[in-house]
C-alpha positions as CSV (number, residue, x, y, z in Angstrom):
1,M,-35.0,0.4,35.9
2,A,-36.4,-1.6,38.8
3,T,-39.8,-3.0,38.3
4,L,-42.5,-1.1,40.2
5,D,-43.6,-2.9,43.4
6,V,-47.2,-4.0,42.8
7,R,-47.8,-5.7,46.1
8,P,-51.5,-5.6,47.3
9,R,-50.5,-3.4,50.2
10,L,-49.2,-0.7,47.9
11,I,-52.5,-0.8,45.9
12,D,-54.5,-0.6,49.2
13,A,-52.5,2.4,50.3
14,L,-53.1,4.1,46.9
15,S,-56.8,3.4,47.2
16,V,-57.0,4.9,50.6
17,L,-55.1,8.0,49.4
18,R,-57.4,8.2,46.4
19,D,-60.4,8.2,48.7
20,R,-58.9,11.0,50.8
21,V,-58.3,13.1,47.8
22,D,-61.8,12.5,46.6
23,A,-63.2,13.6,50.0
24,A,-61.2,16.9,50.0
25,R,-63.2,20.0,49.3
26,F,-62.2,23.6,48.5
27,P,-65.4,25.6,48.2
28,L,-64.3,28.9,49.7
29,P,-62.9,31.4,47.2
30,L,-59.5,31.7,48.8
31,R,-56.3,32.4,47.0
32,G,-55.1,29.1,45.5
33,A,-58.5,27.4,45.9
34,A,-59.1,27.1,42.1
35,R,-55.7,25.6,41.6
36,A,-56.3,23.1,44.4
37,R,-59.6,22.1,42.8
38,R,-57.8,21.5,39.5
39,N,-55.0,19.6,41.2
40,R,-57.6,17.4,43.0
41,A,-59.4,16.6,39.7
42,E,-56.1,15.9,38.0
43,L,-54.9,13.6,40.8
44,L,-58.2,11.7,40.8
45,A,-58.0,11.3,37.0
46,Q,-54.5,10.0,37.2
47,L,-55.2,7.6,40.0
48,D,-58.6,6.3,38.6
49,D,-57.7,6.3,34.9
50,Y,-54.1,5.1,35.0
51,V,-52.1,4.4,38.2
52,I,-54.5,2.0,40.0
53,P,-55.6,0.2,36.8
54,R,-52.0,-0.2,35.7
55,L,-50.9,-1.6,39.0
56,R,-53.8,-4.0,39.0
57,S,-53.1,-5.1,35.5
58,P,-49.4,-4.8,34.7
59,Q,-49.8,-7.1,31.7
60,A,-52.3,-4.8,30.0
61,P,-51.4,-3.3,26.6
62,L,-49.3,-0.2,26.4
63,L,-51.5,2.8,25.9
64,A,-50.0,5.7,23.9
65,V,-52.1,8.9,23.9
66,I,-51.6,11.2,20.9
67,G,-52.1,14.8,22.2
68,G,-51.3,18.2,21.0
69,S,-52.6,21.6,19.9
70,T,-55.3,22.4,17.4
71,G,-54.3,21.5,13.9
72,A,-51.1,19.7,14.9
73,G,-52.1,16.6,12.9
74,K,-52.9,14.2,15.6
75,S,-55.7,12.4,13.8
76,T,-53.6,12.2,10.6
77,L,-50.8,10.7,12.6
78,V,-53.0,8.1,14.2
79,N,-54.5,7.2,10.8
80,S,-51.0,6.9,9.3
81,L,-49.7,4.7,12.1
82,V,-52.7,2.3,11.7
83,G,-52.7,2.5,7.9
84,R,-56.4,3.5,7.4
85,R,-58.7,6.3,8.4
86,I,-59.6,5.7,12.0
87,S,-60.1,9.3,13.2
88,E,-61.6,12.1,11.2
89,A,-59.0,14.7,10.0
90,G,-60.1,17.9,8.3
91,V,-59.9,21.6,8.1
92,L,-62.7,22.3,10.6
93,R,-61.3,23.0,14.0
94,P,-61.5,21.4,16.4
95,T,-62.0,18.1,14.5
96,T,-61.5,15.5,17.2
97,R,-64.4,15.9,19.6
98,T,-64.9,12.2,20.6
99,P,-61.7,10.4,21.5
100,V,-60.9,7.4,19.4
101,L,-59.0,4.4,20.7
102,V,-57.6,1.7,18.3
103,C,-56.1,-1.6,19.4
104,H,-55.4,-5.1,18.2
105,P,-58.6,-7.3,18.2
106,D,-56.9,-9.6,20.8
107,D,-56.6,-6.6,23.2
108,L,-60.2,-5.4,22.9
109,H,-61.2,-6.9,26.3
110,W,-58.7,-4.6,28.0
111,F,-60.5,-1.5,26.9
112,A,-64.1,-2.7,26.5
113,G,-64.7,-2.4,30.3
114,P,-63.9,0.6,32.5
115,R,-60.5,-0.6,33.5
116,V,-59.1,2.7,32.3
117,L,-61.1,5.9,31.6
118,P,-64.1,4.7,33.6
119,Q,-66.0,8.0,33.2
120,L,-66.2,7.4,29.4
121,A,-68.9,5.1,28.0
122,R,-67.6,2.7,25.3
123,V,-68.9,2.7,21.7
124,W,-67.0,0.6,19.2
125,V,-67.3,-0.9,15.8
126,P,-66.2,-4.3,14.6
127,E,-62.9,-4.9,12.8
128,Q,-63.2,-4.0,9.1
129,D,-61.3,-5.8,6.4
130,D,-60.5,-4.2,3.0
131,G,-62.1,-7.1,1.2
132,G,-65.6,-6.1,2.1
133,E,-66.6,-9.2,4.0
134,S,-66.7,-8.3,7.7
135,E,-65.9,-10.9,10.3
136,Y,-66.3,-10.0,14.0
137,V,-63.8,-12.4,15.5
138,A,-63.2,-10.9,18.9
139,G,-65.2,-13.2,21.1
140,D,-65.0,-16.7,22.5
141,G,-68.5,-16.9,24.0
142,L,-67.2,-16.3,27.5
143,G,-68.1,-13.5,29.9
144,R,-65.3,-11.7,31.6
145,S,-65.2,-9.5,34.6
146,E,-62.7,-6.6,34.6
147,Y,-61.3,-4.0,37.0
148,G,-60.1,-6.3,39.7
149,G,-62.0,-6.8,42.9
150,H,-64.2,-3.7,42.4
151,G,-66.3,-5.5,39.8
152,V,-68.2,-4.3,36.9
153,G,-70.4,-6.0,34.3
154,G,-68.5,-8.6,32.4
155,V,-67.7,-8.2,28.7
156,G,-69.8,-10.6,26.8
157,G,-68.3,-12.9,24.2
158,M,-68.9,-11.9,20.6
159,G,-70.1,-14.3,18.1
160,G,-69.2,-14.6,14.4
161,V,-71.1,-12.9,11.6
162,M,-70.1,-15.2,8.9
163,P,-72.5,-18.0,8.0
164,G,-72.6,-20.6,10.7
165,G,-71.0,-18.3,13.2
166,G,-72.0,-18.9,16.8
167,G,-73.8,-16.4,19.1
168,G,-71.9,-14.4,21.7
169,G,-71.9,-15.5,25.3
170,A,-73.4,-13.6,28.2
171,G,-71.3,-11.1,30.1
172,G,-70.6,-11.5,33.7
173,H,-72.7,-9.8,36.4
174,G,-71.0,-6.9,38.0
175,V,-71.0,-5.8,41.7
176,R,-71.6,-2.2,42.7
177,M,-68.2,-0.6,43.5
178,G,-67.8,0.4,47.1
179,H,-65.7,3.5,46.9
180,G,-67.0,6.6,45.3
181,S,-65.2,8.7,42.8
182,R,-65.8,11.8,40.8
183,M,-68.1,9.7,38.5
184,A,-69.6,7.8,41.5
185,H,-68.1,4.6,40.2
186,G,-71.5,3.0,40.6
187,F,-70.9,0.3,38.1
188,D,-73.7,-2.2,38.1
189,G,-73.3,-4.2,34.9
190,G,-76.2,-6.1,33.5
191,Q,-76.2,-9.2,31.4
192,G,-73.8,-8.9,28.5
193,S,-75.6,-10.5,25.5
194,G,-78.2,-12.8,24.2
195,P,-78.0,-15.0,21.2
196,G,-78.3,-12.2,18.7
197,R,-80.1,-11.7,15.5
198,Q,-79.9,-13.9,12.5
199,A,-77.3,-12.6,10.1
200,R,-77.5,-12.8,6.3
201,G,-76.6,-16.3,5.2
202,G,-77.1,-17.9,8.6
203,G,-75.3,-17.7,11.8
204,E,-75.9,-15.3,14.7
205,L,-74.3,-12.1,15.8
206,G,-73.7,-12.1,19.5
207,A,-74.3,-8.9,21.5
208,A,-71.3,-6.9,22.4
209,Y,-71.2,-6.1,26.0
210,G,-72.8,-5.5,29.4
211,Y,-71.6,-2.2,30.7
212,G,-72.6,-0.5,33.9
213,Y,-72.1,3.2,34.1
214,D,-72.1,5.5,37.1
215,R,-74.7,7.7,38.8
216,G,-76.2,4.7,40.4
217,Y,-78.0,3.7,37.2
218,E,-78.4,0.0,36.6
219,V,-77.2,-0.1,33.0
220,G,-77.6,-3.3,31.2
221,G,-76.5,-3.6,27.6
222,R,-78.5,-6.7,26.8
223,A,-77.5,-6.4,23.2
224,G,-78.6,-8.4,20.2
225,G,-78.0,-8.1,16.5
226,A,-80.9,-5.6,16.4
227,G,-79.3,-3.3,18.9
228,A,-78.4,-2.9,22.5
229,V,-81.1,-2.8,25.1
230,G,-79.7,-1.1,28.1
231,G,-81.0,0.6,31.2
232,V,-81.4,4.3,31.7
233,G,-78.4,6.1,30.4
234,G,-76.9,2.9,29.1
235,V,-74.6,2.5,26.1
236,G,-75.3,-0.4,23.9
237,G,-73.4,-1.5,20.8
238,G,-76.2,-2.2,18.4
239,Y,-74.8,-3.9,15.3
240,G,-76.7,-3.9,11.9
241,T,-76.3,-7.0,9.8
242,D,-77.8,-6.0,6.5
243,D,-75.7,-4.1,3.9
244,G,-74.8,-1.1,6.0
245,E,-78.1,-0.9,7.7
246,A,-77.5,0.5,11.2
247,Y,-79.6,-0.5,14.2
248,D,-79.9,1.8,17.0
249,G,-79.2,0.6,20.5
250,A,-82.8,0.6,21.8
251,G,-82.9,2.5,25.0
252,G,-79.1,2.2,25.2
253,G,-77.8,5.3,23.4
254,G,-75.3,3.2,21.4
255,T,-74.3,3.2,17.8
256,G,-75.3,0.7,15.2
257,V,-72.8,-0.5,12.6
258,G,-73.4,-2.3,9.3
259,L,-71.4,-5.5,8.9
260,H,-71.7,-6.3,5.2
261,G,-69.0,-4.1,3.7
262,C,-70.6,-0.8,4.7
263,A,-69.8,0.5,8.1
264,G,-72.8,2.7,8.5
265,V,-72.9,4.5,11.8
266,G,-76.4,4.5,13.4
267,A,-78.0,7.3,15.4
268,A,-77.9,7.1,19.2
269,G,-80.7,5.1,20.7
270,G,-83.4,6.6,23.0
271,G,-83.0,6.7,26.7
272,G,-79.3,7.4,26.8
273,D,-77.8,10.3,28.7
274,P,-77.1,13.1,26.2
275,G,-74.3,14.4,28.4
276,M,-72.5,11.1,28.7
277,L,-69.0,11.3,27.4
278,T,-67.9,8.4,25.1
279,V,-64.8,7.0,23.6
280,R,-65.0,5.2,20.3
281,I,-63.0,2.0,20.2
282,E,-61.9,0.4,17.0
283,T,-59.7,-2.7,16.3
284,D,-57.2,-3.3,13.6
285,R,-54.7,-6.1,13.0
286,A,-52.2,-3.6,11.6
287,L,-51.4,-2.6,15.2
288,P,-49.3,-5.1,17.1
289,S,-50.8,-6.9,20.1
290,G,-49.8,-5.1,23.2
291,L,-50.1,-1.5,21.8
292,A,-53.1,0.8,21.8
293,L,-53.3,4.3,20.3
294,L,-55.7,7.0,21.5
295,D,-56.5,10.2,19.6
296,A,-57.3,12.9,22.1
297,P,-59.1,16.2,21.7
298,D,-57.1,19.3,21.3
299,I,-55.3,20.5,24.5
300,D,-56.0,24.1,23.5
301,S,-59.6,23.6,22.3
302,L,-62.0,26.5,22.6
303,V,-64.4,24.1,24.2
304,A,-63.5,23.8,27.9
305,R,-64.8,20.3,28.3
306,N,-62.6,19.2,25.4
307,R,-59.5,20.7,27.1
308,E,-60.4,18.9,30.3
309,L,-61.0,15.6,28.6
310,A,-57.7,15.9,26.7
311,A,-55.8,16.4,30.0
312,E,-57.6,13.4,31.5
313,L,-56.8,11.2,28.6
314,I,-53.1,12.2,28.5
315,C,-52.9,11.4,32.3
316,A,-54.3,7.9,31.5
317,A,-51.4,7.1,29.2
318,D,-48.4,4.8,29.5
319,V,-46.7,6.9,26.8
320,W,-47.4,10.6,26.2
321,V,-46.9,11.4,22.5
322,L,-46.9,15.2,22.2
323,V,-47.5,16.5,18.6
324,T,-46.7,20.0,17.7
325,T,-45.9,21.8,14.4
326,A,-43.1,23.8,13.0
327,A,-45.2,26.9,13.3
328,R,-46.3,26.3,17.0
329,Y,-43.5,24.4,18.7
330,A,-42.7,27.3,20.9
331,D,-46.3,28.0,22.1
332,A,-47.0,28.0,25.8
333,V,-49.7,25.2,25.8
334,P,-47.5,22.3,24.5
335,W,-44.6,23.5,26.8
336,H,-46.9,23.4,29.8
337,L,-47.6,19.8,28.9
338,L,-43.9,19.1,28.5
339,R,-43.1,20.6,31.9
340,T,-45.9,18.5,33.4
341,A,-44.4,15.4,31.8
342,K,-41.0,16.2,33.2
343,E,-42.4,16.8,36.7
344,Y,-44.2,13.4,36.7
345,D,-41.2,11.7,35.0
346,V,-43.5,10.0,32.5
347,T,-42.5,8.2,29.3
348,L,-42.6,11.0,26.8
349,V,-42.2,11.2,23.0
350,T,-42.4,14.4,20.9
351,V,-43.3,14.7,17.3
352,L,-42.5,17.8,15.3
353,D,-45.0,17.7,12.5
354,R,-45.5,19.5,9.2
355,V,-41.9,20.7,8.9
356,P,-41.1,22.3,5.5
357,H,-38.2,20.6,3.8
358,Q,-36.3,23.8,3.3
359,I,-36.1,24.6,7.0
360,A,-36.3,21.2,8.5
361,T,-32.8,21.1,9.8
362,D,-33.0,24.6,11.3
363,I,-36.4,24.0,13.0
364,S,-35.4,20.6,14.3
365,G,-32.2,22.1,15.8
366,R,-34.1,24.9,17.5
367,Y,-36.6,22.5,18.9
368,A,-33.9,20.2,20.2
369,E,-32.2,23.2,21.8
370,L,-35.4,24.2,23.6
371,L,-35.9,20.7,24.9
372,Q,-32.3,20.6,26.1
373,R,-32.7,23.8,28.0
374,A,-35.9,22.4,29.6
375,G,-34.0,19.3,30.8
376,L,-35.8,17.2,28.2
377,G,-32.9,16.5,25.9
378,H,-33.2,12.8,26.4
379,V,-36.8,12.7,25.1
380,P,-37.1,10.9,21.8
381,R,-37.9,13.3,18.9
382,F,-39.5,12.5,15.6
383,T,-39.8,14.9,12.7
384,I,-42.4,14.5,10.0
385,P,-42.1,16.7,6.9
386,E,-44.8,18.8,5.4
387,L,-46.6,16.7,2.8
388,P,-49.7,17.1,0.6
389,E,-51.3,14.4,2.7
390,S,-50.9,16.7,5.8
391,A,-53.5,19.1,4.5
392,G,-57.1,18.9,5.5
393,G,-58.2,18.0,2.1
394,G,-55.9,15.1,1.8
395,S,-56.6,11.4,2.3
396,G,-55.7,11.7,6.0
397,L,-52.9,9.1,5.5
398,L,-49.2,9.9,5.4
399,P,-46.7,7.7,3.5
400,A,-45.6,4.8,5.7
401,T,-42.0,6.0,5.5
402,A,-43.0,9.3,7.1
403,V,-44.1,7.6,10.3
404,A,-41.9,4.5,10.2
405,A,-39.4,5.7,12.9
406,L,-42.2,6.5,15.4
407,R,-44.1,3.3,14.6
408,D,-40.9,1.3,15.1
409,W,-40.3,3.0,18.5
410,L,-43.9,2.3,19.7
411,E,-43.8,-1.3,18.4
412,R,-40.5,-2.0,20.1
413,H,-41.7,-0.7,23.4
414,A,-44.9,-2.6,23.1
415,Q,-43.5,-6.0,22.0
416,D,-40.2,-6.0,24.0
417,P,-41.2,-7.1,27.5
418,V,-38.3,-5.3,29.1
419,A,-39.0,-2.0,27.3
420,R,-42.7,-2.3,27.7
421,T,-42.5,-2.9,31.5
422,A,-39.9,-0.1,31.8
423,A,-42.2,2.4,30.0
424,A,-45.3,1.6,32.0
425,D,-43.4,1.4,35.3
426,R,-41.6,4.7,34.7
427,T,-44.9,6.5,34.1
428,A,-46.7,4.9,37.1
429,A,-43.7,5.4,39.4
430,G,-43.3,9.0,38.3
431,V,-46.9,9.8,39.1
432,I,-46.7,8.1,42.5
433,A,-43.4,9.9,43.2
434,S,-45.0,13.2,42.3
435,L,-47.5,12.7,45.1
436,R,-44.8,13.6,47.6
437,S,-44.8,17.2,46.4
438,R,-48.4,17.4,45.2
439,L,-50.2,16.1,48.3
440,P,-48.7,18.5,50.8
441,A,-49.8,21.4,48.6
442,L,-53.3,19.9,48.5
443,A,-53.2,19.4,52.2
444,G,-52.1,23.0,52.7
445,A,-55.0,24.2,50.7
446,A,-57.3,22.0,52.7
447,A,-55.9,23.5,55.9
448,A,-56.5,27.0,54.6
449,Q,-60.1,26.1,53.8
450,H,-60.7,24.7,57.2
451,A,-59.0,27.8,58.9
452,A,-61.2,30.1,56.8
453,A,-64.4,28.1,57.7
454,L,-63.4,28.3,61.4
455,R,-62.8,32.1,61.0
456,L,-66.2,32.7,59.4
457,A,-67.9,30.5,62.0
458,G,-66.1,32.3,64.7
459,R,-67.5,35.6,63.6
460,V,-71.0,34.2,63.9
461,E,-70.2,32.6,67.3
462,E,-68.8,35.9,68.6
463,A,-71.9,37.8,67.4
464,Y,-74.3,35.4,69.1
465,E,-72.3,35.3,72.3
466,R,-72.7,39.1,72.5
467,A,-76.4,38.7,71.7
468,A,-76.8,36.2,74.5
469,E,-75.0,38.5,76.9
470,R,-77.3,41.4,75.8
471,V,-80.4,39.3,76.5
472,R,-79.2,38.2,79.9
473,Q,-78.4,41.8,80.9
474,E,-81.8,43.2,79.6
475,V,-83.8,40.5,81.3
476,A,-82.0,41.1,84.5
477,A,-82.6,44.9,84.1
478,G,-86.4,44.2,83.6
479,E,-86.5,45.5,80.0
480,V,-89.2,43.0,79.1
481,L,-91.5,44.6,81.7
482,S,-92.0,47.8,79.6
483,G,-94.7,49.2,77.3
484,D,-97.9,47.1,77.4
485,A,-96.4,44.6,79.8
486,R,-95.7,47.3,82.4
487,A,-99.2,48.7,81.9
488,H,-100.7,45.2,82.5
489,W,-98.6,44.7,85.6
490,R,-99.8,48.0,87.0
491,D,-103.4,46.9,86.3
492,H,-102.8,43.5,87.7
493,G,-103.2,44.6,91.3
494,L,-106.4,46.2,90.4
495,D,-108.1,43.0,89.2
496,G,-106.2,42.8,85.9
497,R,-106.4,39.6,84.0
498,S,-103.4,37.2,84.5
499,D,-103.6,35.9,80.9
500,E,-103.3,39.4,79.5
501,L,-100.2,40.0,81.6
502,L,-98.7,36.7,80.4
503,D,-99.5,37.6,76.8
504,A,-97.7,40.9,77.1
505,L,-94.7,39.4,78.8
506,T,-94.5,36.7,76.1
507,H,-94.6,39.3,73.4
508,G,-92.0,41.4,75.1
509,L,-89.6,38.5,75.5
510,T,-90.1,37.6,71.8
511,S,-89.3,41.2,70.8
512,L,-86.2,41.2,72.9
513,L,-84.9,38.0,71.4
514,T,-85.7,39.2,67.8
515,C,-83.8,42.4,68.3
516,A,-80.8,40.6,69.7
517,V,-80.8,38.2,66.8
518,Q,-81.1,40.9,64.2
519,E,-78.2,42.8,65.8
520,A,-76.1,39.6,65.8
521,D,-76.9,39.0,62.2
522,E,-75.9,42.5,61.2
523,R,-72.6,42.2,63.1
524,A,-71.7,38.8,61.6
525,A,-72.7,39.9,58.1
526,E,-70.5,42.9,58.3
527,A,-67.6,40.7,59.4
528,W,-68.2,38.3,56.6
529,R,-68.4,41.2,54.1
530,R,-64.8,42.2,55.1
531,D,-63.6,38.6,54.7
532,P,-62.8,37.4,51.1
533,A,-63.5,33.8,52.1
534,A,-67.2,34.7,52.4
535,A,-67.5,36.2,49.0
536,E,-69.6,33.4,47.7
537,V,-71.4,32.5,50.9
538,S,-74.8,34.2,51.7
539,L,-75.4,34.5,55.4
540,S,-78.9,35.9,55.5
541,A,-80.3,34.1,52.4
542,A,-79.3,30.6,53.5
543,A,-80.2,31.2,57.1
544,G,-83.8,32.3,56.6
545,A,-83.3,35.3,58.8
546,A,-86.6,36.7,57.7
547,G,-88.5,34.1,59.7
548,A,-86.5,34.5,62.9
549,G,-89.3,36.4,64.6
550,G,-91.8,33.6,64.0
551,R,-89.4,30.8,65.2
552,L,-88.5,32.8,68.3
553,G,-92.2,33.4,69.1
554,V,-92.8,29.6,68.9
555,I,-90.0,28.9,71.4
556,V,-91.2,31.7,73.8
557,R,-94.7,30.3,73.8
558,R,-93.3,26.8,74.6
559,W,-91.5,28.4,77.5
560,R,-94.7,29.9,78.7
561,R,-96.6,26.6,78.6
562,C,-93.8,24.9,80.6
563,L,-93.8,27.8,83.0
564,E,-97.6,27.5,83.5
565,E,-97.2,23.7,84.1
566,L,-94.5,24.4,86.6
567,A,-96.6,26.9,88.4
568,E,-99.6,24.6,88.4
569,E,-97.5,21.8,89.9
570,E,-96.1,24.0,92.7
571,T,-99.5,25.5,93.4
572,R,-101.1,22.0,93.7
573,E,-98.4,20.9,96.1
574,A,-98.8,24.1,98.2
575,R,-102.5,23.4,98.4
576,A,-101.9,19.9,99.6
577,G,-99.3,20.8,102.2
578,Q,-100.8,24.0,103.7
579,A,-104.1,24.9,105.2
580,G,-105.7,28.2,104.8
581,E,-108.2,30.1,102.7
582,R,-105.5,32.1,100.9
583,V,-103.6,29.1,99.5
584,G,-106.8,27.3,98.6
585,S,-108.1,30.1,96.5
586,V,-104.9,30.6,94.4
587,E,-105.3,29.9,90.6
588,P,-102.3,28.4,88.7
589,E,-102.6,31.1,86.1
590,E,-102.1,33.7,88.8
591,S,-99.0,32.0,90.1
592,A,-97.6,31.7,86.5
593,A,-98.2,35.4,85.9
594,L,-96.5,36.4,89.1
595,L,-93.6,34.0,88.4
596,A,-93.1,35.3,84.8
597,T,-93.2,38.9,86.1
598,A,-90.6,38.1,88.8
599,L,-88.3,36.4,86.3
600,L,-88.6,39.1,83.5
601,G,-89.3,42.3,85.5
602,G,-86.0,42.7,87.3
603,R,-86.0,45.6,89.8
604,R,-89.3,46.9,88.3
605,A,-91.2,43.9,89.7
606,R,-89.8,43.4,93.2
607,T,-93.3,43.1,94.5
608,A,-94.1,40.1,92.2
609,G,-91.9,37.8,94.2
610,E,-93.3,39.1,97.5
611,N,-96.9,38.5,96.2
612,L,-95.9,35.0,95.2
613,A,-94.5,34.2,98.6
614,D,-97.7,35.5,100.2
615,L,-99.8,33.2,98.0
616,L,-97.7,30.0,98.2
617,G,-95.4,30.4,101.1
618,A,-91.8,31.6,101.2
619,Q,-90.2,28.2,100.7
620,T,-92.5,27.2,97.9
621,A,-92.1,30.6,96.1
622,L,-88.3,30.4,96.5
623,R,-88.2,26.9,95.0
624,L,-90.6,28.0,92.2
625,C,-88.5,31.0,91.3
626,D,-85.3,28.9,91.2
627,R,-86.9,26.3,88.9
628,G,-88.4,29.0,86.7
629,A,-85.0,30.8,86.4
630,R,-83.4,27.6,85.2
631,L,-86.2,27.0,82.7
632,L,-85.9,30.5,81.4
633,A,-82.2,30.2,80.9
634,T,-82.6,26.9,79.1
635,Y,-85.1,28.3,76.6
636,L,-83.2,31.5,76.0
637,E,-80.1,29.4,75.2
638,R,-82.2,27.1,73.0
639,A,-83.6,30.1,71.0
640,L,-80.3,31.8,70.4
641,D,-78.5,28.5,69.6
642,G,-81.1,27.5,67.1
643,E,-80.7,30.8,65.2
644,R,-76.9,30.6,65.4
645,E,-76.9,27.1,63.9
646,R,-79.1,28.4,61.1
647,R,-76.5,31.1,60.3
648,L,-73.8,28.5,60.3
649,A,-75.7,26.2,58.0
650,P,-74.1,27.7,54.8
651,L,-70.7,26.8,56.1
652,D,-71.8,23.3,57.1
653,Q,-73.2,22.8,53.5
654,L,-69.8,23.6,52.1
655,T,-68.5,20.3,53.5
656,V,-65.1,21.4,54.6
657,P,-64.0,18.4,56.6
658,L,-62.4,19.0,59.9
659,D,-59.5,16.6,59.4
660,Q,-59.0,16.5,55.7
661,Q,-55.5,17.9,55.9
662,A,-54.4,15.3,58.5
663,E,-56.0,12.5,56.5
664,L,-54.2,13.5,53.3
665,I,-50.8,13.6,55.0
666,A,-51.5,10.4,56.9
667,A,-52.5,8.6,53.6
668,L,-49.3,9.9,51.9
669,S,-47.1,8.7,54.8
670,V,-48.6,5.2,54.6
671,L,-48.0,5.1,50.8
672,Q,-44.4,6.3,51.2
673,R,-43.8,3.7,53.8
674,E,-45.1,0.9,51.6
675,R,-43.0,2.1,48.7
676,Q,-39.9,2.3,50.8
677,T,-40.5,-1.2,52.2
678,G,-41.0,-2.6,48.7
679,T,-37.9,-0.9,47.4
680,E,-35.8,-2.3,50.3
681,R,-37.0,-5.8,49.7
682,R,-36.3,-5.6,46.0
683,T,-32.8,-4.3,46.6
684,R,-32.0,-7.1,48.9
685,A,-33.3,-9.7,46.4
686,E,-31.4,-8.1,43.6
687,R,-28.2,-8.1,45.6
688,Q,-28.3,-11.8,46.3
689,P,-29.4,-13.6,43.1
690,G,-26.5,-16.0,43.2
691,T,-27.0,-16.9,46.9
692,E,-30.5,-18.3,46.2
693,K,-29.2,-20.1,43.2
694,R,-26.4,-21.7,45.2
695,K,-28.9,-22.7,47.9
696,R,-31.0,-24.5,45.4
697,M,-28.0,-26.2,43.9
698,R,-26.8,-27.4,47.4
699,S,-30.3,-28.7,48.1
700,E,-30.3,-30.7,44.8
701,E,-26.8,-32.1,45.5
702,E,-27.8,-33.1,49.0
703,R,-30.9,-34.9,47.6
704,E,-28.9,-36.7,45.0
705,M,-26.3,-37.8,47.6
706,A,-29.1,-39.1,49.8
707,M,-30.6,-41.1,47.0
708,E,-27.2,-42.6,46.1
709,K,-26.7,-43.6,49.8
710,E,-30.1,-45.3,49.7
711,E,-29.2,-47.1,46.6
712,V,-25.9,-48.3,48.1
713,S,-27.6,-49.4,51.3
714,G,-30.2,-51.3,49.2
């Protein structure tokens, strides 16, 4: 198998695609929207938890995730592979709630930071020896920074616990990550550790780590022997140093662990986020360097978050180890996982656990036949017989011979560079290749969301266009000059007050606009009720339709003030430019009342324009009416547009990006082009290995000949 191309341009293309997937939204309850949301979450989990970290760190240990159904024996299998109880196994289901990762002590730095599974806070215990004396030997006093260029808090060095042991070094300072993700990726690591607390017999215990977790919190992890001191929501590893006495991580929410023979687990410290998910990390020299095992929650757990976490953990693995039993090997849940593994072409191993001796051959044959039919006949299969240790009341450890074959397979793939690279490359390449079919489906769902949002918005736009046309027609017909307004107009020629006429016209225009908006709302709401896409979107509640009358009244009163200012300006100019008693006695309020009546009264107020011309002159009155008509049209449009935008606000809040479909497809195209370019370059290089060698040999021969000539000449 060809080594996966890990050129920076490929990683950059994957990062852009990841951001496009993260930006995609599927809020409308369309058919397929729930599946699109699940696919989006799964894609992000695979890219964040596995693909990008693996490409950035191809030399990292091989991570094998042990997954399976409830009661399949995953924890017992992990314990047996390690040779001691790492994960709790028992009859209470589901047992595994917090995932447990175990690795060689030399590999701890690969998993201490958020290189993989960044959404899980780390809690770990020191390596434990059977002899009772504990020696925490993982650190060299140097801070480290992980996760490539994104930057997180460095992992502090860990000092010895034995007498005379040195304190741990400080962790590196992290940099807030630029790109967001589902867990915000806001890593801002604080200082890793201080000198630590005096351990029994002398020496100091260095603090464990500086760990910045998401949500924008600045999480420290200034941890000493007495416990971690982190920021809000931090996770600190507080380590007790006295005979099993556990120190809480003060303010850090971590666990304390006794180091003198008794591994007492302390309670969580104050200040931590109770909803923060954690992974417990242990080290053991029984595992070979280069291999890590992770015991995942049940894939069919009754707890939804456990099921989701199990799926995320499996997607973060180099090797998927699916554990099922003789009684449940044909169940739908494990086969869904098997089909997913085949679709992504991951490195897969299956374990048929708890098989009774009497029917072992029959059950194993049936399982092999099912795998063959599913196109998975090549997948390595391991059978573990039913033993007393398999029961919940057992020791949690199977005989070494029962898991020897699986252990040998895992160790060989971890320690053999060729096999190890092939396993990791196959899984990463399989996930990347699967994007070719998964991204178009996601883009199609994004297009459906955008089309539905446009359709719903179009219903509102159409309703308000009809409302605007209704207002224009009724204003032209003089509908505003009715009721009280008409009565005040009749009295106006008989020494009626201009301000009362303006008040009545203002009220009438407000009522007209309010009725038009209510009708538009009813029409749009009815259209939305018939559209399944609007099932979870409230038009009236989010729009604040109940306050429409008040908002429209404010806009109409603003129009009135502008109209009065306009009339005052034209009246002042008319006074300055014309002589005569009639013009000189005109009040601006009178001009404004006549102008408003002429604009809103239609045929019912023909005499208003004539009276205005008599007062100000025909030319001035014509200009005033023209400017007033434009002002009225502007404010009517502003009033209706404002209400329409309020009705569209629920759709805007759903954040259905306009171009999310195009951006997904474009990012996929760039990724495919980079993969194709890398493949072609590798192929050319692999076809000409001898050519380069011959060139080097010729160059060396030419140099030797030149040196001989120089010696002869000399």
